[in-house]
N, C-alpha and C positions, 0 to 999 in steps of 0.2 A: 646753430647747434654745432659745436668745433670737428672739427675728423680729428682720430687720432690714425696715426699709423702703430699697427702691432705686429710684434713679427712672430708666429708660431707653428715650430720645424722646420724653421730656416727659410720660412715666406713670409714671405709680409703683405698684409691687409688693411685697408682702408674702413674704418668702424665709427660713427657719428654716434656722440655722446650729450645729452643735457650739460650745461654751463657748471662746470665745479664737479660732472664725475670722473673727471681724465683719468686723476691718480686711481680708483677704484677701478676703472677699465683696465689700464697697466696694471694692476695686483692680478684683475683673473685674469688676464691672457700670461703672467708671468706665471700663473700657475698652471694655465693647459700648455704652457709651452716645455715646464718641466715635463709632463706627463709627458708630450709628445718627444723630446728630450731623448726618455727611455725607452721611446717607445723605436725610433731609431737605432737607438744601440743593441734593440732586442730584435728586434727585427730589417731593420734599415729601410730607407727611402720605400716610400708609400704612396698611395695618391692621396691628392690634399683628403678628399671627404672621408675616407677611408683614415682616415689621420686625426684626425680632427673627433671625428667618431668614436674612435679609440680611448684616443685622449680624455673627451667630455665621459664616457663610461668611468676610465679609472678614476674623475675627477666625484665621478658619480659613488662608486662604492668608498671611494674614501669618505664622504656625506653622510653616505648612509649609516656608516660606522659610526661615525661620529654622533648623529643624532641620534640610534642607538645610547652612545657614552652617557649623551647629554642624558637622556628619557631617564638610563638606570639612574645617571645623579641627581633626577628633581624628584624622581620615588626616596631616594634615601637620602633625601633631605625632609621630605613630606613628613618621613620618618622620625627622623630625629626630632621635627618639630611638632610635633604630637606628644614624640616624650619629651619634650621640656616642654608645653602646657600641658602635659599631664600632671609634672612633676612640679609644680605653680599651683596647679589649681589642689593637689592633695597638700592637706593639712602638716603643719611639723611632727614626729614625735612629741612625747610628752618628753621631758630632760629627764634624764637617767640622777637617781638621787646617790648619792655619794658619801660615803659614811665615811669620815677622818675618827681614827681610832683618840681618848681624849687618852692622854698621860694623866696615871693617879700622881696625887699630889705628895706621895709617899716618897713616889719613885722622882721627884721633882726637888724636893726637900734632900732626899740622897747623894742627887748630882750635885747639889748645891754649895753641901758640906765638901764631898770629895774636892771639889774646885776650891774649896776655902783651904783643903788640909795641906792641896799642890799647894796656893799660895803662898803659903806659911814655909813649907817649905823650901820653894824656890828663894824666897824671902833670906833661912836661915843659910845656905849654901852660897848667897851672895854673900853677908856677914862675915861665913867666916872665910870665904877668897879675897876677902880686901881684907880683911886682918892678920 
């Protein structure tokens, strides 16, 4: 079982841990040291046990806040998943009927006549311009 030296609040501690857990121990110690540094800046030097207690309580407070946030997010996620499931189970609405107006044949014929006259006029203009 390896022993790891960690520093918290300017004090060094020897702590044993399981093989392969050294990284996690150092990370946890760094978090605790961060809180201890805040205490040292605000209050000054404290007895070791008091400093560790206060730093641990500060971390516990942060953890409690994060757990509350996580619980709220999980509740929100459950609501969203229930809504998604409800939407999946709800049958699709009937398609809307879209009516496209039909252009009467006489209008189409009139348009074709106007187009033919316009082409004839364009041909006449081109002939005059060429001649």
